[in-house]
C-alpha positions in Angstrom: 34.5 -33.7 91.8 31.7 -35.8 90.3 31.9 -36.9 86.7 28.4 -35.3 86.1 29.8 -31.9 86.7 32.6 -32.5 84.2 30.2 -34.0 81.6 27.9 -31.0 81.9 30.8 -28.6 81.5 32.1 -30.5 78.4 28.6 -30.6 76.9 28.2 -26.9 77.4 31.5 -26.2 75.7 30.8 -28.4 72.8 27.3 -27.1 72.2 28.5 -23.5 72.5 31.3 -24.1 70.0 29.1 -25.9 67.5 26.3 -23.3 67.9 28.6 -20.4 67.0 30.2 -22.4 64.3 26.9 -23.3 62.7 25.6 -19.7 62.9 28.7 -18.4 61.2 28.7 -21.1 58.6 25.0 -21.3 57.6 23.8 -17.8 58.5 26.7 -15.5 58.0 28.2 -17.5 55.1 31.8 -18.0 56.5 33.6 -20.4 54.1 34.6 -23.7 55.5 37.2 -24.4 52.8 40.5 -22.6 52.2 39.9 -22.4 48.4 36.3 -21.2 48.5 35.8 -18.5 45.9 33.0 -16.0 45.4 32.0 -14.6 42.0 32.5 -10.9 41.5 31.6 -8.6 38.6 33.9 -5.7 38.0 31.7 -2.8 36.6 33.3 0.3 35.1 31.7 3.4 33.7 34.2 5.5 31.7 32.9 9.0 30.8 34.6 11.2 28.1 33.4 14.6 27.1 34.6 18.0 25.9 34.5 20.9 28.4 33.8 24.4 27.2 35.9 26.4 29.6 33.0 27.3 32.0 31.4 25.6 35.1 31.0 21.9 34.3 28.7 19.4 36.0 28.3 15.8 35.2 25.7 13.5 36.7 25.9 9.7 36.3 23.5 7.1 37.4 25.4 4.5 39.6 24.2 1.3 41.3 22.3 1.2 44.5 22.6 -1.7 46.8 19.9 -4.1 45.5 18.4 -7.3 46.9 20.3 -9.6 44.5 23.8 -8.0 44.7 26.0 -6.1 47.1 28.6 -3.5 46.3 31.8 -5.0 47.8 34.0 -2.0 46.8 33.7 1.1 44.6 36.0 3.9 43.6 35.8 7.2 41.7 38.4 8.8 39.5 37.7 12.5 39.8 40.9 14.3 38.9 40.4 18.0 40.0 36.7 17.6 40.0 34.7 17.8 43.1 32.6 14.6 43.8 29.4 13.9 45.7 26.8 11.2 45.7 23.1 11.7 46.3 19.7 10.0 45.9 17.2 11.5 43.6 13.7 9.9 43.3 15.2 6.6 44.7 18.1 6.6 42.2 21.7 6.9 43.3 23.7 9.5 41.4 27.4 10.6 41.3 27.9 14.2 40.6 31.3 15.6 39.4 31.7 19.4 39.3 34.4 21.9 38.6 34.4 25.7 38.3 36.2 25.7 35.0 37.4 23.0 32.6 38.4 23.0 28.9 39.3 20.3 26.4 38.7 16.6 26.5 37.9 15.2 29.9 37.8 11.7 31.3 36.2 10.4 34.5 35.8 6.9 35.9 33.5 5.0 38.2 34.4 1.4 39.2 32.6 -1.0 41.5 33.0 -4.7 42.5 29.6 -6.3 42.5 28.9 -9.5 44.4 25.9 -11.6 43.5 24.1 -12.5 46.6 21.2 -14.8 47.5 18.0 -12.8 46.8 16.2 -11.6 49.9 12.5 -11.5 49.5 11.3 -8.0 50.3 8.1 -7.1 52.0 5.5 -7.5 49.4 3.2 -4.5 48.6 1.4 -6.4 45.8 -1.8 -6.4 47.8 -1.7 -2.6 47.8 -3.1 -1.3 44.4 -0.8 1.0 42.4 -1.8 4.6 42.0 -4.1 5.3 39.1 -2.1 6.2 36.0 -2.6 9.5 34.2 -4.1 9.0 30.7 -5.9 11.4 28.4 -9.6 10.5 28.2 -9.2 9.0 24.7 -6.1 7.1 25.7 -7.8 5.7 28.8 -10.5 4.1 26.8 -8.0 2.6 24.4 -5.9 1.2 27.3 -9.0 -0.4 28.9 -10.0 -2.0 25.6 -6.5 -3.5 25.1 -6.4 -4.6 28.7 -9.7 -6.4 28.4 -8.4 -8.5 25.5 -5.1 -9.1 27.3 -7.0 -10.5 30.3 -8.9 -12.9 28.0 -5.5 -14.3 26.8 -3.9 -14.7 30.2 -4.5 -16.6 33.4 -2.4 -14.8 36.0 -0.1 -11.9 36.5 2.9 -13.6 34.8 1.0 -14.4 31.6 -0.7 -11.0 31.6 2.6 -9.2 31.6 4.1 -11.6 29.0 1.1 -10.9 26.7 1.3 -7.2 27.1 5.1 -7.1 26.5 4.7 -9.5 23.5 2.8 -6.7 21.7 6.0 -4.7 21.6 8.0 -7.3 19.6 5.3 -8.5 17.2 5.4 -7.4 13.6 1.6 -6.7 13.7 1.0 -5.1 17.1 -2.5 -4.7 18.5 -4.3 -1.7 17.0 -4.9 -0.2 20.4 -1.2 -0.5 21.4 -0.2 1.1 18.1 -2.4 4.1 19.0 -0.9 4.3 22.5 2.8 3.8 21.7 4.8 5.5 19.0 6.8 2.9 17.1 9.8 5.3 17.1 9.7 5.9 20.8 12.5 4.9 23.1 12.2 1.5 24.9 11.9 3.3 28.3 8.9 5.3 27.0 7.2 2.2 25.6 7.7 0.3 28.8 6.4 3.3 30.8 3.2 3.3 28.8 2.8 -0.5 29.3 3.5 0.0 33.0 0.6 2.4 33.2 -1.6 0.0 31.3 -0.8 -2.8 33.9 -1.6 -0.3 36.7 -5.2 -0.3 35.4 -5.2 -4.0 36.1 -3.9 -3.5 39.6 -0.3 -4.7 38.7 2.6 -2.8 40.3 5.4 -2.3 37.8 8.3 0.0 37.1 10.8 0.6 34.3 14.4 -0.3 35.4 17.5 0.2 33.3 20.9 -1.4 33.8 23.0 -4.3 32.6 22.4 -8.1 33.2 25.2 -9.7 35.2 25.5 -12.6 32.8 28.6 -12.2 30.6 31.7 -10.0 30.4 31.7 -7.3 27.7 33.1 -4.1 26.5 31.3 -1.0 25.4 28.0 -2.2 26.8 24.8 -0.3 26.5 22.2 -0.2 29.3 19.0 -2.0 28.6 15.5 -1.3 30.0 13.4 -4.1 31.5 10.1 -4.1 33.3 10.1 -4.8 37.0 6.8 -6.4 38.2 5.8 -7.1 41.8 3.3 -9.8 42.7 2.5 -12.0 45.7 5.6 -14.2 45.0 8.0 -11.3 45.0 9.7 -8.9 42.5 10.5 -10.2 39.0 12.0 -8.8 35.8 10.7 -9.1 32.3 12.7 -8.6 29.1 10.7 -6.7 26.5 12.7 -8.2 23.7 11.2 -11.6 24.4 8.2 -10.7 26.5 9.2 -13.5 29.0 10.0 -13.4 32.6 13.8 -13.4 33.3 14.9 -16.3 35.6 15.5 -15.2 39.1 18.9 -16.7 38.9 19.9 -14.0 36.4 20.8 -10.9 38.5 20.3 -7.5 36.9 22.5 -4.6 37.9 20.0 -1.8 38.1 21.5 1.7 37.4 18.3 3.6 37.6 14.5 3.3 37.8 12.0 5.3 35.9 12.4 7.4 32.8 15.8 8.9 32.8 19.2 9.1 31.1 22.4 7.3 32.1 24.2 10.6 32.4 23.6 14.3 32.1 26.3 17.0 31.2 26.1 20.7 31.9 28.9 22.9 30.5 30.2 20.5 27.9 29.3 18.4 24.9 30.1 15.2 23.0 29.6 13.1 26.1 30.3 9.4 25.7 29.7 6.8 28.4 31.4 3.4 28.0 30.2 0.6 30.3 32.5 -2.4 30.9 31.6 -5.6 32.8 34.1 -8.3 33.7 33.6 -11.5 35.7 36.3 -12.3 38.3 36.7 -14.3 41.5 38.1 -13.6 44.9 38.4 -15.5 48.1 35.0 -15.8 49.8 36.5 -14.5 53.1 37.7 -11.3 51.4 34.3 -10.4 50.1 32.7 -11.3 53.5 35.2 -9.3 55.6 35.7 -6.3 53.3 32.1 -5.9 52.3 30.0 -2.8 53.0 30.3 -1.9 56.6 26.6 -1.3 56.9 25.9 -4.9 55.9 28.5 -6.6 58.1 27.5 -8.5 61.1 29.1 -7.6 64.5 30.6 -11.0 64.6 32.6 -10.2 61.5 33.7 -6.8 63.0 35.0 -8.6 66.1 36.7 -11.5 64.3 40.5 -12.0 64.0 40.3 -10.6 60.4 40.0 -7.1 61.8 43.5 -7.3 63.4 46.5 -5.8 61.6 47.9 -8.1 59.0 51.1 -8.8 61.0 49.1 -9.7 64.1 46.9 -12.0 62.0 50.0 -13.8 60.9 51.0 -14.4 64.5 47.5 -15.7 65.5 47.4 -18.0 62.5 50.2 -19.9 64.3 49.0 -19.4 67.9 45.5 -20.8 67.1 47.1 -24.1 66.1 48.9 -24.6 69.4 45.8 -26.1 71.1 45.8 -28.8 68.3 49.4 -29.6 69.1 48.6 -29.7 72.8 45.8 -32.1 72.2 48.2 -34.4 70.3 50.6 -34.1 73.2 47.9 -35.1 75.8 46.9 -38.1 73.7 50.4 -39.3 73.2 51.4 -38.9 76.9 48.3 -39.9 78.7 46.7 -42.5 76.4 49.6 -43.9 74.4 52.3 -43.4 77.1 55.2 -41.7 75.4 57.8 -40.0 77.7 58.8 -36.5 76.7 60.9 -33.7 78.1 58.6 -31.7 80.3 55.0 -31.0 79.5 55.0 -28.6 76.6 58.5 -29.0 75.2 57.4 -31.1 72.2 54.9 -28.4 71.2 57.6 -25.8 71.4 59.8 -28.0 69.3 57.0 -28.5 66.8 56.6 -24.7 66.5 60.3 -24.5 65.9 60.0 -26.9 63.0 57.9 -24.3 61.2 61.1 -22.5 60.4 63.0 -25.5 59.1 60.4 -28.0 57.9 60.1 -31.4 59.5 63.0 -33.5 58.2 65.5 -30.6 58.4 64.3 -29.7 61.8 64.7 -33.2 63.2 68.2 -33.5 61.8 69.2 -30.1 63.1 67.6 -30.8 66.5 69.4 -34.1 66.8 72.8 -32.6 65.7 72.5 -29.6 68.0 71.4 -31.6 71.0 74.2 -34.1 70.5 76.9 -31.4 70.3 75.2 -29.4 73.0 75.3 -32.4 75.4 79.0 -32.8 74.9 79.5 -29.1 75.8 77.1 -29.5 78.7 79.0 -32.5 80.1 82.2 -30.6 79.8 80.7 -27.6 81.7 79.6 -30.0 84.4 83.3 -30.5 85.3 83.7 -26.7 85.7 81.2 -26.8 88.6 79.2 -23.8 87.3 76.0 -22.7 88.9 72.7 -22.9 87.0 72.3 -19.5 85.4 75.9 -19.1 84.0 75.8 -22.7 82.9 72.5 -22.1 80.9 74.0 -18.9 79.5 77.1 -20.8 78.3 75.0 -23.5 76.6 72.9 -20.8 74.9 76.1 -19.1 73.5 77.3 -22.4 72.2 73.9 -23.1 70.6 74.1 -19.7 68.8 77.6 -20.6 67.5 76.4 -24.0 66.4 73.5 -22.4 64.5 75.8 -20.0 62.8 78.2 -22.8 61.9 75.5 -25.1 60.5 73.9 -22.2 58.5 77.3 -21.3 56.9 78.0 -25.0 56.1 74.7 -25.5 54.5 75.2 -22.3 52.5 78.5 -23.4 51.2 77.0 -26.8 50.3 74.2 -25.2 48.4 71.5 -26.5 50.8 68.9 -23.8 50.9 66.9 -25.2 53.8 69.9 -24.7 56.0 69.5 -20.9 55.7 66.3 -21.1 57.7 67.7 -22.8 60.8 68.6 -19.4 62.3 64.9 -19.1 63.0 65.1 -22.1 65.3 64.3 -20.9 68.9 67.5 -20.8 70.8 65.9 -20.9 74.2 63.9 -24.1 73.3 67.1 -25.7 72.1 69.0 -24.6 75.3 66.3 -25.9 77.6 66.1 -29.2 75.8 69.9 -29.8 76.1 69.7 -28.9 79.8 66.7 -31.1 80.5 68.3 -34.1 78.7 71.6 -33.6 80.6 69.7 -33.6 84.0 67.8 -36.8 83.0 71.0 -38.4 81.9 72.7 -37.7 85.2 69.7 -38.7 87.4 68.2 -41.7 85.5 70.8 -42.8 83.0 71.4 -42.6 79.3 68.6 -45.0 78.4 66.0 -42.9 80.0 67.4 -39.7 78.5 67.5 -41.1 75.0 63.9 -42.5 75.5 62.6 -39.1 76.5 64.5 -37.4 73.7 63.2 -39.8 71.0 59.7 -39.5 72.5 59.9 -35.7 72.4 61.0 -35.8 68.8 58.2 -38.2 67.8 55.5 -36.2 69.6 56.8 -33.0 68.2 56.8 -34.4 64.7 53.1 -35.6 65.1 52.1 -32.2 66.6 53.8 -30.4 63.7 52.1 -32.5 61.2 48.6 -31.8 62.7 49.4 -28.1 63.2 50.5 -27.8 59.6 47.3 -29.3 58.0 46.1 -26.3 56.1 42.3 -27.0 56.4 42.7 -27.4 60.2 44.7 -24.2 60.6 42.1 -22.4 58.4 39.2 -23.7 60.5 40.6 -22.7 63.9 41.5 -19.2 62.6 38.1 -18.6 60.9 36.1 -20.4 63.5 38.1 -20.0 66.8 35.0 -21.3 68.7 36.0 -24.8 67.5 38.8 -24.7 70.1 36.1 -25.1 72.7 35.7 -28.6 71.3 39.4 -29.2 71.7 39.1 -27.9 75.3 36.2 -30.3 76.0 38.3 -33.2 74.7 41.2 -32.2 76.8 39.0 -32.0 79.9 37.7 -35.5 79.3 41.2 -36.8 78.8 42.1 -35.2 82.1 40.0 -37.8 83.9 41.4 -40.7 82.1 43.2 -43.1 84.5 43.3 -46.3 82.6 46.2 -48.2 81.2 48.4 -46.5 78.6 48.9 -48.4 75.4 52.6 -48.8 75.9 52.1 -50.1 79.4 50.1 -53.1 78.1 53.4 -54.7 77.1 54.8 -54.3 80.6 51.8 -56.2 82.1 51.5 -58.8 79.3 53.7 -61.3 81.2 51.6 -60.8 84.3 48.3 -61.3 82.4 49.7 -64.5 80.8 50.7 -65.8 84.2 47.2 -65.1 85.7 45.6 -66.9 82.8 
């Protein structure tokens, strides 16, 4: 097989792994760190009212999925009320209903809101807004005011700011005073100004909700003006007349002229809004986000397996890292070990005992097991009964060590029962065979080599960032496979062999 074929295969594996890794990291937003957090806002609407003992229906404006936030999770407390959600004129509403209710009632709506990077929508600013409806006298007043507003502005942003500024000034423009009742609600005032802006070809709408800026209790929804121009959709605060920075997301509860809630069959309705800032792991919000917004790669990731199965794969996905360490230590450094994969199995066993306790327990068990194995050799047993006998002895040794550690108050000793018995048995058998065939020195050399390689493999497999990466980005194991394939063609000197040939090299010099 030519090296070119191998290099092409390795390059294809590396590029495929890095390509999928880059797509998940930069496009889908998979976190590369174990401690990455995402900001969440816990939004709650608590509704209290008195029912009158007749059919009762409550309608509440609730968030739709906007461009600057996503609803990670939401829940409703309905009690014995029926619940449905619907869209009315583009607004999402929750409707609670019951045939008969009496007395004080309490209902809840909760949602976890994640602030997302804004996605620029398809602009319709080039399409003129529909002509607003004005009375003939009002139309002339609006045009007169708009003409002065244009004289004091240079673009859409300054035009909107100037128009909104007339709401907060102590001496408003005479035309605005005639168009807008000073005692009118903010929504009505903004709606009138929106109609004035429509005369100038500016698309705008009244939006009501709460800014996602600070936690608070008993919040009241505020109404802002949403304006669309060639650069996108922007919000304006009528209290200041200025454009709100795009970095300040606004949780829109409804658009247009409407009320937060409407009650039929009751009275004394009180809606309390609560907003609280929290954090959660970035992966949780990515994996458990709205199904309609999840990429198919997320749906087919390891995170969709049952939790117990995920725990198993968090360990299994680190085995290739341990195998790569084994290949390096055997083929490049030149360590001798028991078998090909015995050190990796021993490294897995160390997960139940930690490294130092595992090495001590391994050394003690193998030493005692070898004594039993040499004794059984004199009994001339065949292979399977001999292995079974060693296994039984290993179990008894584990029980004895665990009990001794318990009596001595050594907590780590209680976990040695998780040490794989089969791995221990095969290690004892392998060491005994090498001892008989090649001598004690070779057996001890392979035993120490196996322990050292197992300790290195365990250290690498236990590095939390690495185990996180291979579980979240399993495609990175293609890079490990590529490295292993390249090492498979290595036929040079091993590092430990250089000492053997040093005398020869000195003589040739």
